[in-house]
C-alpha positions, 0 to 999 in steps of 0.5 A: 338817364338810361344809355342804349346798350349799343352806345354802352358797347361802343364806349366799352370798345373805345376804352379797350382800344385806348388801353391797347394803344397805350400798351402798343406804345402809340401816341396819346392821340385819338384816331379819327374813327374814335373821335365821337367817343374820344373821352372814353378812348382817352380814359382807356389810354390813361388807365382810368377806372372802367364803368365811369365811376367809383366802385360801390362798396361791398354790402354787409350782407355779402360780407356775412355770406362770404365768410372764411368757410365759404371761400376756403377750399377744404384740404 
C-alpha cells in the first residue's frame, strides 16, 4: 500500500521527536500532539531502526562497482 508523502513526513518527524525526547532525558510518554503517530514516536524513543523494516542487502553488482580502487584516495 502506498503512503502519502505528507504521512511519511509526519512519521519521520514523530520518530525524530521521540529520539530527541530520549536524548533530553524525558519520560517515555507520548505527548498529546503525537498521539496519532504514537507508534512511530515510541520507535524513535526506543532507538528502533528508521524505515520500519530490515535494511536490504547490498547487491552483488554494487559490491563489484565499489572495489578498493573505487573508494581509496590516491596518495
